[in-house]
N, CA, C and O atoms as a GROMACS GRO file, in nm:
protein
  532
    1MET      N    1   3.213  -1.894   0.646
    1MET     CA    2   3.258  -1.778   0.578
    1MET      C    3   3.292  -1.671   0.674
    1MET      O    4   3.211  -1.641   0.761
    2ALA      N    5   3.408  -1.610   0.663
    2ALA     CA    6   3.447  -1.501   0.758
    2ALA      C    7   3.388  -1.372   0.704
    2ALA      O    8   3.356  -1.359   0.585
    3THR      N    9   3.374  -1.279   0.797
    3THR     CA   10   3.331  -1.147   0.770
    3THR      C   11   3.439  -1.068   0.696
    3THR      O   12   3.557  -1.102   0.710
    4ASN      N   13   3.404  -0.966   0.619
    4ASN     CA   14   3.504  -0.879   0.545
    4ASN      C   15   3.613  -0.825   0.643
    4ASN      O   16   3.734  -0.823   0.619
    5ARG      N   17   3.552  -0.781   0.759
    5ARG     CA   18   3.642  -0.725   0.866
    5ARG      C   19   3.758  -0.822   0.900
    5ARG      O   20   3.877  -0.791   0.898
    6ARG      N   21   3.709  -0.943   0.930
    6ARG     CA   22   3.803  -1.048   0.978
    6ARG      C   23   3.892  -1.084   0.863
    6ARG      O   24   4.011  -1.104   0.888
    7VAL      N   25   3.849  -1.095   0.736
    7VAL     CA   26   3.939  -1.120   0.636
    7VAL      C   27   4.043  -1.016   0.613
    7VAL      O   28   4.158  -1.046   0.579
    8GLU      N   29   4.001  -0.891   0.632
    8GLU     CA   30   4.110  -0.777   0.622
    8GLU      C   31   4.208  -0.789   0.732
    8GLU      O   32   4.329  -0.780   0.711
    9ARG      N   33   4.155  -0.809   0.852
    9ARG     CA   34   4.248  -0.821   0.974
    9ARG      C   35   4.345  -0.939   0.960
    9ARG      O   36   4.462  -0.926   0.995
   10VAL      N   37   4.301  -1.050   0.912
   10VAL     CA   38   4.393  -1.169   0.883
   10VAL      C   39   4.487  -1.136   0.771
   10VAL      O   40   4.602  -1.180   0.776
   11SER      N   41   4.447  -1.061   0.668
   11SER     CA   42   4.528  -1.017   0.564
   11SER      C   43   4.641  -0.932   0.611
   11SER      O   44   4.756  -0.957   0.575
   12SER      N   45   4.611  -0.827   0.695
   12SER     CA   46   4.712  -0.738   0.747
   12SER      C   47   4.811  -0.810   0.837
   12SER      O   48   4.930  -0.778   0.838
   13LEU      N   49   4.760  -0.908   0.915
   13LEU     CA   50   4.840  -0.982   1.013
   13LEU      C   51   4.946  -1.074   0.920
   13LEU      O   52   5.064  -1.085   0.952
   14ILE      N   53   4.897  -1.130   0.814
   14ILE     CA   54   4.980  -1.212   0.736
   14ILE      C   55   5.089  -1.126   0.675
   14ILE      O   56   5.205  -1.167   0.678
   15LYS      N   57   5.059  -1.010   0.621
   15LYS     CA   58   5.138  -0.914   0.563
   15LYS      C   59   5.252  -0.869   0.656
   15LYS      O   60   5.368  -0.861   0.617
   16ARG      N   61   5.211  -0.839   0.783
   16ARG     CA   62   5.315  -0.794   0.883
   16ARG      C   63   5.401  -0.905   0.915
   16ARG      O   64   5.523  -0.885   0.924
   17GLU      N   65   5.345  -1.033   0.935
   17GLU     CA   66   5.434  -1.148   0.982
   17GLU      C   67   5.523  -1.195   0.861
   17GLU      O   68   5.635  -1.238   0.887
   18VAL      N   69   5.484  -1.191   0.742
   18VAL     CA   70   5.557  -1.235   0.630
   18VAL      C   71   5.666  -1.133   0.603
   18VAL      O   72   5.778  -1.169   0.565
   19SER      N   73   5.635  -1.003   0.623
   19SER     CA   74   5.748  -0.900   0.612
   19SER      C   75   5.850  -0.924   0.712
   19SER      O   76   5.967  -0.907   0.679
   20GLN      N   77   5.821  -0.965   0.838
   20GLN     CA   78   5.921  -0.984   0.935
   20GLN      C   79   6.003  -1.101   0.899
   20GLN      O   80   6.125  -1.102   0.915
   21MET      N   81   5.932  -1.205   0.847
   21MET     CA   82   6.014  -1.326   0.802
   21MET      C   83   6.104  -1.288   0.692
   21MET      O   84   6.219  -1.332   0.697
   22LEU      N   85   6.068  -1.211   0.586
   22LEU     CA   86   6.153  -1.183   0.493
   22LEU      C   87   6.276  -1.100   0.543
   22LEU      O   88   6.386  -1.120   0.492
   23LEU      N   89   6.261  -1.012   0.637
   23LEU     CA   90   6.367  -0.945   0.696
   23LEU      C   91   6.475  -1.025   0.769
   23LEU      O   92   6.595  -1.005   0.754
   24ASN      N   93   6.422  -1.118   0.849
   24ASN     CA   94   6.492  -1.183   0.952
   24ASN      C   95   6.507  -1.321   0.947
   24ASN      O   96   6.608  -1.370   0.999
   25GLU      N   97   6.421  -1.394   0.892
   25GLU     CA   98   6.415  -1.542   0.928
   25GLU      C   99   6.427  -1.623   0.804
   25GLU      O  100   6.474  -1.736   0.821
   26ILE      N  101   6.392  -1.589   0.676
   26ILE     CA  102   6.404  -1.664   0.564
   26ILE      C  103   6.568  -1.657   0.515
   26ILE      O  104   6.620  -1.554   0.474
   27LYS      N  105   6.634  -1.778   0.527
   27LYS     CA  106   6.776  -1.783   0.513
   27LYS      C  107   6.809  -1.809   0.370
   27LYS      O  108   6.926  -1.793   0.333
   28ASP      N  109   6.706  -1.852   0.278
   28ASP     CA  110   6.745  -1.873   0.140
   28ASP      C  111   6.818  -1.750   0.074
   28ASP      O  112   6.764  -1.640   0.073
   29ASP      N  113   6.936  -1.772   0.022
   29ASP     CA  114   7.017  -1.672  -0.043
   29ASP      C  115   6.948  -1.612  -0.160
   29ASP      O  116   6.969  -1.495  -0.190
   30ARG      N  117   6.866  -1.688  -0.230
   30ARG     CA  118   6.800  -1.645  -0.339
   30ARG      C  119   6.698  -1.531  -0.324
   30ARG      O  120   6.676  -1.446  -0.411
   31VAL      N  121   6.636  -1.539  -0.202
   31VAL     CA  122   6.548  -1.440  -0.153
   31VAL      C  123   6.618  -1.299  -0.150
   31VAL      O  124   6.553  -1.196  -0.167
   32GLY      N  125   6.743  -1.299  -0.128
   32GLY     CA  126   6.813  -1.188  -0.102
   32GLY      C  127   6.863  -1.122  -0.239
   32GLY      O  128   6.912  -1.009  -0.241
   33ALA      N  129   6.847  -1.196  -0.345
   33ALA     CA  130   6.901  -1.157  -0.480
   33ALA      C  131   6.849  -1.020  -0.518
   33ALA      O  132   6.924  -0.936  -0.570
   34GLY      N  133   6.717  -0.996  -0.492
   34GLY     CA  134   6.654  -0.871  -0.540
   34GLY      C  135   6.595  -0.812  -0.404
   34GLY      O  136   6.581  -0.883  -0.304
   35MET      N  137   6.564  -0.688  -0.408
   35MET     CA  138   6.490  -0.621  -0.292
   35MET      C  139   6.340  -0.642  -0.297
   35MET      O  140   6.266  -0.595  -0.383
   36VAL      N  141   6.302  -0.718  -0.193
   36VAL     CA  142   6.165  -0.771  -0.189
   36VAL      C  143   6.077  -0.683  -0.100
   36VAL      O  144   6.118  -0.649   0.011
   37SER      N  145   5.960  -0.645  -0.144
   37SER     CA  146   5.862  -0.587  -0.049
   37SER      C  147   5.719  -0.649  -0.083
   37SER      O  148   5.684  -0.670  -0.199
   38ILE      N  149   5.643  -0.674   0.022
   38ILE     CA  150   5.501  -0.718   0.010
   38ILE      C  151   5.412  -0.603  -0.021
   38ILE      O  152   5.405  -0.508   0.057
   39THR      N  153   5.345  -0.608  -0.131
   39THR     CA  154   5.251  -0.501  -0.181
   39THR      C  155   5.107  -0.521  -0.126
   39THR      O  156   5.037  -0.430  -0.083
   40ASP      N  157   5.072  -0.653  -0.134
   40ASP     CA  158   4.941  -0.684  -0.083
   40ASP      C  159   4.918  -0.840  -0.052
   40ASP      O  160   4.983  -0.930  -0.104
   41VAL      N  161   4.828  -0.854   0.030
   41VAL     CA  162   4.786  -1.008   0.068
   41VAL      C  163   4.641  -1.015   0.044
   41VAL      O  164   4.564  -0.938   0.101
   42ASP      N  165   4.601  -1.108  -0.042
   42ASP     CA  166   4.459  -1.138  -0.085
   42ASP      C  167   4.426  -1.269  -0.007
   42ASP      O  168   4.483  -1.374  -0.037
   43VAL      N  169   4.336  -1.262   0.091
   43VAL     CA  170   4.293  -1.383   0.161
   43VAL      C  171   4.165  -1.419   0.114
   43VAL      O  172   4.084  -1.328   0.094
   44SER      N  173   4.129  -1.559   0.088
   44SER     CA  174   4.001  -1.597   0.042
   44SER      C  175   3.897  -1.580   0.149
   44SER      O  176   3.932  -1.567   0.266
   45GLY      N  177   3.777  -1.581   0.114
   45GLY     CA  178   3.673  -1.560   0.212
   45GLY      C  179   3.666  -1.661   0.332
   45GLY      O  180   3.629  -1.630   0.446
   46ASP      N  181   3.706  -1.787   0.292
   46ASP     CA  182   3.696  -1.887   0.394
   46ASP      C  183   3.835  -1.900   0.466
   46ASP      O  184   3.852  -1.996   0.541
   47LEU      N  185   3.934  -1.809   0.446
   47LEU     CA  186   4.054  -1.804   0.508
   47LEU      C  187   4.149  -1.928   0.486
   47LEU      O  188   4.237  -1.960   0.565
   48GLN      N  189   4.122  -1.993   0.368
   48GLN     CA  190   4.194  -2.104   0.340
   48GLN      C  191   4.321  -2.089   0.250
   48GLN      O  192   4.416  -2.167   0.254
   49HIS      N  193   4.312  -1.976   0.165
   49HIS     CA  194   4.413  -1.945   0.068
   49HIS      C  195   4.466  -1.799   0.092
   49HIS      O  196   4.386  -1.711   0.122
   50ALA      N  197   4.583  -1.775   0.080
   50ALA     CA  198   4.657  -1.647   0.086
   50ALA      C  199   4.741  -1.624  -0.031
   50ALA      O  200   4.836  -1.699  -0.053
   51LYS      N  201   4.713  -1.526  -0.107
   51LYS     CA  202   4.797  -1.482  -0.225
   51LYS      C  203   4.877  -1.370  -0.169
   51LYS      O  204   4.818  -1.271  -0.125
   52ILE      N  205   5.013  -1.378  -0.166
   52ILE     CA  206   5.104  -1.277  -0.132
   52ILE      C  207   5.168  -1.218  -0.242
   52ILE      O  208   5.247  -1.284  -0.310
   53PHE      N  209   5.139  -1.079  -0.272
   53PHE     CA  210   5.188  -1.017  -0.394
   53PHE      C  211   5.320  -0.955  -0.344
   53PHE      O  212   5.320  -0.888  -0.240
   54VAL      N  213   5.431  -0.974  -0.413
   54VAL     CA  214   5.562  -0.922  -0.384
   54VAL      C  215   5.614  -0.836  -0.500
   54VAL      O  216   5.594  -0.870  -0.616
   55SER      N  217   5.676  -0.734  -0.469
   55SER     CA  218   5.744  -0.641  -0.570
   55SER      C  219   5.892  -0.666  -0.540
   55SER      O  220   5.945  -0.659  -0.429
   56ILE      N  221   5.954  -0.694  -0.660
   56ILE     CA  222   6.105  -0.720  -0.654
   56ILE      C  223   6.171  -0.620  -0.729
   56ILE      O  224   6.132  -0.594  -0.843
   57TYR      N  225   6.274  -0.557  -0.673
   57TYR     CA  226   6.348  -0.460  -0.738
   57TYR      C  227   6.484  -0.513  -0.778
   57TYR      O  228   6.562  -0.549  -0.690
   58GLY      N  229   6.518  -0.520  -0.905
   58GLY     CA  230   6.641  -0.580  -0.951
   58GLY      C  231   6.638  -0.623  -1.087
   58GLY      O  232   6.537  -0.597  -1.153
   59THR      N  233   6.731  -0.683  -1.140
   59THR     CA  234   6.734  -0.743  -1.284
   59THR      C  235   6.640  -0.862  -1.296
   59THR      O  236   6.596  -0.920  -1.197
   60GLU      N  237   6.608  -0.900  -1.434
   60GLU     CA  238   6.520  -0.997  -1.449
   60GLU      C  239   6.568  -1.128  -1.385
   60GLU      O  240   6.487  -1.204  -1.332
   61GLU      N  241   6.692  -1.153  -1.389
   61GLU     CA  242   6.755  -1.272  -1.338
   61GLU      C  243   6.744  -1.273  -1.184
   61GLU      O  244   6.728  -1.381  -1.127
   62ALA      N  245   6.751  -1.169  -1.120
   62ALA     CA  246   6.745  -1.147  -0.964
   62ALA      C  247   6.595  -1.166  -0.936
   62ALA      O  248   6.561  -1.224  -0.833
   63ARG      N  249   6.505  -1.119  -1.024
   63ARG     CA  250   6.359  -1.140  -0.998
   63ARG      C  251   6.322  -1.293  -0.997
   63ARG      O  252   6.260  -1.349  -0.907
   64ALA      N  253   6.371  -1.351  -1.112
   64ALA     CA  254   6.348  -1.498  -1.125
   64ALA      C  255   6.398  -1.582  -1.008
   64ALA      O  256   6.334  -1.676  -0.962
   65GLU      N  257   6.513  -1.542  -0.965
   65GLU     CA  258   6.590  -1.617  -0.864
   65GLU      C  259   6.508  -1.592  -0.731
   65GLU      O  260   6.479  -1.686  -0.656
   66THR      N  261   6.476  -1.472  -0.707
   66THR     CA  262   6.410  -1.434  -0.583
   66THR      C  263   6.262  -1.511  -0.578
   66THR      O  264   6.224  -1.561  -0.472
   67MET      N  265   6.192  -1.516  -0.685
   67MET     CA  266   6.072  -1.593  -0.698
   67MET      C  267   6.092  -1.742  -0.666
   67MET      O  268   6.018  -1.800  -0.586
   68GLU      N  269   6.182  -1.797  -0.721
   68GLU     CA  270   6.224  -1.935  -0.693
   68GLU      C  271   6.242  -1.955  -0.543
   68GLU      O  272   6.190  -2.051  -0.486
   69GLY      N  273   6.316  -1.863  -0.481
   69GLY     CA  274   6.344  -1.882  -0.339
   69GLY      C  275   6.230  -1.865  -0.261
   69GLY      O  276   6.214  -1.936  -0.162
   70LEU      N  277   6.140  -1.773  -0.296
   70LEU     CA  278   6.005  -1.755  -0.215
   70LEU      C  279   5.926  -1.880  -0.241
   70LEU      O  280   5.864  -1.927  -0.145
   71LYS      N  281   5.918  -1.940  -0.356
   71LYS     CA  282   5.833  -2.050  -0.375
   71LYS      C  283   5.883  -2.178  -0.298
   71LYS      O  284   5.809  -2.264  -0.250
   72SER      N  285   6.022  -2.177  -0.293
   72SER     CA  286   6.072  -2.300  -0.205
   72SER      C  287   6.063  -2.277  -0.053
   72SER      O  288   6.082  -2.366   0.030
   73SER      N  289   6.033  -2.151  -0.024
   73SER     CA  290   6.021  -2.129   0.125
   73SER      C  291   5.866  -2.126   0.173
   73SER      O  292   5.838  -2.112   0.292
   74THR      N  293   5.778  -2.137   0.084
   74THR     CA  294   5.631  -2.148   0.115
   74THR      C  295   5.591  -2.242   0.233
   74THR      O  296   5.495  -2.215   0.306
   75ALA      N  297   5.663  -2.343   0.247
   75ALA     CA  298   5.627  -2.453   0.355
   75ALA      C  299   5.664  -2.384   0.481
   75ALA      O  300   5.585  -2.384   0.575
   76PHE      N  301   5.792  -2.319   0.489
   76PHE     CA  302   5.841  -2.261   0.606
   76PHE      C  303   5.748  -2.147   0.648
   76PHE      O  304   5.710  -2.134   0.764
   77VAL      N  305   5.712  -2.064   0.547
   77VAL     CA  306   5.615  -1.941   0.572
   77VAL      C  307   5.490  -1.993   0.631
   77VAL      O  308   5.445  -1.938   0.732
   78ARG      N  309   5.430  -2.091   0.577
   78ARG     CA  310   5.299  -2.146   0.626
   78ARG      C  311   5.313  -2.199   0.760
   78ARG      O  312   5.227  -2.175   0.844
   79ARG      N  313   5.420  -2.272   0.786
   79ARG     CA  314   5.439  -2.332   0.924
   79ARG      C  315   5.453  -2.213   1.032
   79ARG      O  316   5.401  -2.218   1.144
   80GLU      N  317   5.530  -2.108   0.984
   80GLU     CA  318   5.556  -2.002   1.084
   80GLU      C  319   5.428  -1.920   1.099
   80GLU      O  320   5.402  -1.876   1.211
   81LEU      N  321   5.348  -1.896   0.999
   81LEU     CA  322   5.212  -1.850   1.022
   81LEU      C  323   5.137  -1.909   1.108
   81LEU      O  324   5.077  -1.844   1.193
   82GLY      N  325   5.131  -2.043   1.099
   82GLY     CA  326   5.050  -2.121   1.187
   82GLY      C  327   5.090  -2.116   1.324
   82GLY      O  328   5.006  -2.136   1.411
   83ASN      N  329   5.215  -2.090   1.354
   83ASN     CA  330   5.274  -2.075   1.491
   83ASN      C  331   5.243  -1.938   1.549
   83ASN      O  332   5.222  -1.926   1.670
   84ARG      N  333   5.239  -1.827   1.459
   84ARG     CA  334   5.221  -1.695   1.503
   84ARG      C  335   5.076  -1.643   1.506
   84ARG      O  336   5.038  -1.556   1.585
   85ILE      N  337   5.002  -1.699   1.418
   85ILE     CA  338   4.854  -1.651   1.400
   85ILE      C  339   4.766  -1.755   1.456
   85ILE      O  340   4.780  -1.867   1.407
   86ARG      N  341   4.686  -1.742   1.540
   86ARG     CA  342   4.596  -1.835   1.594
   86ARG      C  343   4.476  -1.845   1.501
   86ARG      O  344   4.386  -1.762   1.512
   87LEU      N  345   4.470  -1.941   1.412
   87LEU     CA  346   4.349  -1.978   1.326
   87LEU      C  347   4.323  -2.114   1.328
   87LEU      O  348   4.415  -2.192   1.356
   88ARG      N  349   4.199  -2.158   1.301
   88ARG     CA  350   4.169  -2.296   1.297
   88ARG      C  351   4.256  -2.375   1.194
   88ARG      O  352   4.310  -2.481   1.226
   89ARG      N  353   4.268  -2.322   1.073
   89ARG     CA  354   4.358  -2.382   0.980
   89ARG      C  355   4.435  -2.263   0.924
   89ARG      O  356   4.386  -2.151   0.910
   90THR      N  357   4.558  -2.295   0.894
   90THR     CA  358   4.655  -2.198   0.841
   90THR      C  359   4.633  -2.193   0.696
   90THR      O  360   4.634  -2.298   0.631
   91PRO      N  361   4.611  -2.074   0.639
   91PRO     CA  362   4.588  -2.068   0.492
   91PRO      C  363   4.706  -2.120   0.408
   91PRO      O  364   4.821  -2.116   0.450
   92GLU      N  365   4.674  -2.166   0.298
   92GLU     CA  366   4.783  -2.216   0.199
   92GLU      C  367   4.839  -2.086   0.138
   92GLU      O  368   4.762  -1.994   0.111
   93VAL      N  369   4.969  -2.079   0.116
   93VAL     CA  370   5.054  -1.950   0.090
   93VAL      C  371   5.077  -1.970  -0.060
   93VAL      O  372   5.110  -2.081  -0.101
   94ILE      N  373   5.063  -1.871  -0.139
   94ILE     CA  374   5.107  -1.852  -0.279
   94ILE      C  375   5.176  -1.729  -0.292
   94ILE      O  376   5.120  -1.626  -0.254
   95PHE      N  377   5.302  -1.724  -0.345
   95PHE     CA  378   5.369  -1.596  -0.374
   95PHE      C  379   5.346  -1.560  -0.514
   95PHE      O  380   5.362  -1.644  -0.602
   96LEU      N  381   5.311  -1.446  -0.541
   96LEU     CA  382   5.284  -1.387  -0.694
   96LEU      C  383   5.368  -1.267  -0.706
   96LEU      O  384   5.379  -1.192  -0.610
   97GLU      N  385   5.425  -1.246  -0.815
   97GLU     CA  386   5.514  -1.122  -0.832
   97GLU      C  387   5.412  -1.013  -0.875
   97GLU      O  388   5.320  -1.043  -0.951
   98ASP      N  389   5.428  -0.891  -0.830
   98ASP     CA  390   5.340  -0.783  -0.857
   98ASP      C  391   5.438  -0.687  -0.932
   98ASP      O  392   5.542  -0.641  -0.887
   99ARG      N  393   5.383  -0.666  -1.057
   99ARG     CA  394   5.469  -0.578  -1.142
   99ARG      C  395   5.397  -0.432  -1.148
   99ARG      O  396   5.442  -0.345  -1.223
  100SER      N  397   5.298  -0.411  -1.076
  100SER     CA  398   5.215  -0.283  -1.092
  100SER      C  399   5.308  -0.159  -1.061
  100SER      O  400   5.287  -0.055  -1.123
  101LEU      N  401   5.402  -0.166  -0.973
  101LEU     CA  402   5.487  -0.042  -0.945
  101LEU      C  403   5.569  -0.006  -1.062
  101LEU      O  404   5.590   0.110  -1.096
  102GLU      N  405   5.618  -0.121  -1.129
  102GLU     CA  406   5.699  -0.107  -1.242
  102GLU      C  407   5.617  -0.040  -1.363
  102GLU      O  408   5.666   0.053  -1.427
  103ARG      N  409   5.500  -0.089  -1.389
  103ARG     CA  410   5.405  -0.046  -1.494
  103ARG      C  411   5.376   0.102  -1.455
  103ARG      O  412   5.384   0.188  -1.543
  104GLY      N  413   5.343   0.136  -1.327
  104GLY     CA  414   5.304   0.270  -1.289
  104GLY      C  415   5.435   0.366  -1.327
  104GLY      O  416   5.422   0.475  -1.382
  105ASP      N  417   5.546   0.316  -1.292
  105ASP     CA  418   5.664   0.403  -1.322
  105ASP      C  419   5.696   0.421  -1.470
  105ASP      O  420   5.739   0.530  -1.509
  106ARG      N  421   5.680   0.325  -1.550
  106ARG     CA  422   5.674   0.341  -1.687
  106ARG      C  423   5.580   0.430  -1.740
  106ARG      O  424   5.612   0.512  -1.826
  107LEU      N  425   5.459   0.421  -1.693
  107LEU     CA  426   5.354   0.512  -1.736
  107LEU      C  427   5.382   0.649  -1.695
  107LEU      O  428   5.349   0.737  -1.775
  108LEU      N  429   5.434   0.683  -1.587
  108LEU     CA  430   5.471   0.821  -1.544
  108LEU      C  431   5.583   0.866  -1.638
  108LEU      O  432   5.573   0.976  -1.691
  109ASN      N  433   5.684   0.791  -1.661
  109ASN     CA  434   5.776   0.829  -1.762
  109ASN      C  435   5.733   0.868  -1.891
  109ASN      O  436   5.784   0.964  -1.948
  110LEU      N  437   5.623   0.786  -1.951
  110LEU     CA  438   5.573   0.811  -2.073
  110LEU      C  439   5.503   0.941  -2.066
  110LEU      O  440   5.526   1.026  -2.152
  111LEU      N  441   5.419   0.966  -1.970
  111LEU     CA  442   5.353   1.091  -1.954
  111LEU      C  443   5.454   1.211  -1.938
  111LEU      O  444   5.424   1.320  -1.987
  112LYS      N  445   5.558   1.197  -1.879
  112LYS     CA  446   5.663   1.291  -1.869
  112LYS      C  447   5.720   1.344  -2.006
  112LYS      O  448   5.736   1.463  -2.035
  113GLU      N  449   5.748   1.230  -2.088
  113GLU     CA  450   5.794   1.253  -2.221
  113GLU      C  451   5.704   1.310  -2.309
  113GLU      O  452   5.746   1.382  -2.400
  114ILE      N  453   5.569   1.286  -2.294
  114ILE     CA  454   5.469   1.361  -2.369
  114ILE      C  455   5.461   1.498  -2.327
  114ILE      O  456   5.446   1.584  -2.414
  115GLY      N  457   5.469   1.534  -2.209
  115GLY     CA  458   5.461   1.678  -2.152
  115GLY      C  459   5.592   1.743  -2.215
  115GLY      O  460   5.582   1.857  -2.260
  116GLN      N  461   5.700   1.684  -2.220
  116GLN     CA  462   5.825   1.747  -2.276
  116GLN      C  463   5.811   1.768  -2.422
  116GLN      O  464   5.860   1.870  -2.472
  117ASP      N  465   5.749   1.681  -2.494
  117ASP     CA  466   5.735   1.692  -2.643
  117ASP      C  467   5.638   1.806  -2.667
  117ASP      O  468   5.659   1.886  -2.758
  118ARG      N  469   5.532   1.816  -2.588
  118ARG     CA  470   5.431   1.926  -2.613
  118ARG      C  471   5.501   2.056  -2.577
  118ARG      O  472   5.476   2.152  -2.650
  119LYS      N  473   5.583   2.075  -2.476
  119LYS     CA  474   5.655   2.198  -2.452
  119LYS      C  475   5.738   2.225  -2.576
  119LYS      O  476   5.736   2.337  -2.628
  120GLY      N  477   5.815   2.124  -2.627
  120GLY     CA  478   5.892   2.159  -2.731
  120GLY      C  479   5.819   2.201  -2.857
  120GLY      O  480   5.865   2.293  -2.924
  121GLN      N  481   5.711   2.140  -2.891
  121GLN     CA  482   5.626   2.172  -2.989
  121GLN      C  483   5.576   2.320  -2.983
  121GLN      O  484   5.573   2.393  -3.082
  122GLU      N  485   5.539   2.355  -2.858
  122GLU     CA  486   5.482   2.494  -2.828
  122GLU      C  487   5.592   2.599  -2.857
  122GLU      O  488   5.570   2.701  -2.924
  123ILE      N  489   5.702   2.570  -2.807
  123ILE     CA  490   5.829   2.658  -2.827
  123ILE      C  491   5.857   2.673  -2.975
  123ILE      O  492   5.881   2.783  -3.025
  124ALA      N  493   5.852   2.555  -3.048
  124ALA     CA  494   5.880   2.564  -3.186
  124ALA      C  495   5.764   2.649  -3.266
  124ALA      O  496   5.784   2.730  -3.356
  125THR      N  497   5.654   2.615  -3.217
  125THR     CA  498   5.539   2.694  -3.287
  125THR      C  499   5.548   2.852  -3.261
  125THR      O  500   5.521   2.933  -3.350
  126GLU      N  501   5.589   2.888  -3.133
  126GLU     CA  502   5.600   3.018  -3.106
  126GLU      C  503   5.709   3.102  -3.172
  126GLU      O  504   5.696   3.220  -3.202
  127ASN      N  505   5.825   3.023  -3.192
  127ASN     CA  506   5.934   3.069  -3.269
  127ASN      C  507   5.904   3.086  -3.411
  127ASN      O  508   5.945   3.187  -3.467
  128SER      N  509   5.834   2.993  -3.480
  128SER     CA  510   5.778   3.001  -3.608
  128SER      C  511   5.688   3.116  -3.640
  128SER      O  512   5.690   3.175  -3.748
  129GLN      N  513   5.607   3.145  -3.541
  129GLN     CA  514   5.504   3.255  -3.553
  129GLN      C  515   5.587   3.387  -3.540
  129GLN      O  516   5.551   3.481  -3.611
  130GLU      N  517   5.698   3.405  -3.456
  130GLU     CA  518   5.776   3.516  -3.440
  130GLU      C  519   5.849   3.558  -3.559
  130GLU      O  520   5.859   3.676  -3.591
  131ASN      N  521   5.906   3.449  -3.635
  131ASN     CA  522   5.974   3.466  -3.761
  131ASN      C  523   5.882   3.511  -3.865
  131ASN      O  524   5.930   3.583  -3.953
  132VAL      N  525   5.745   3.478  -3.872
  132VAL     CA  526   5.669   3.505  -3.975
  132VAL      C  527   5.626   3.652  -3.952
  132VAL      O  528   5.599   3.720  -4.051
  133SER      N  529   5.616   3.704  -3.826
  133SER     CA  530   5.574   3.837  -3.804
  133SER      C  531   5.668   3.944  -3.838
  133SER      O  532   5.635   4.062  -3.821
   0.00000   0.00000   0.00000
C-alpha cells in the first residue's frame, strides 16, 4: 500500500500527463466534439486503478460522443502513462464524466434568482406601505 503522499503525487502526475495527451496526442475526433478538462484524478491506495474525472462543455450529444472517444482511447492513455511515469504497474484507467461544475453553475443561478425575487418583493412591500401612508 502506498502512502497518501505518494498517491497524491501519482494522481497529480497522471492528471498532468493525461491533460497533455488530450491537448496534443489523442487523435480521435470524438474527443474534440466538446471542450474537455480534467477536474480530478482518484488513484486507489495500491496504485492499480485511476479514475479520471473529466468535465465536458457542450451539448448532450457532444458529451456522449466525447465520452465514447475517451473510453475508446483508454488503452492508448494507459500505454502512454506506462511510458511516461515509472511505476511497477501502470494503473488501469477509467474515464468518468464530472458534472459538478454544471450543478454548481445551476445552483448559483437559482440563488441569484432567489435574491432577485426577494429584492422584487421588498420593493413591492415598500411601495404598498408608501401607498397606505
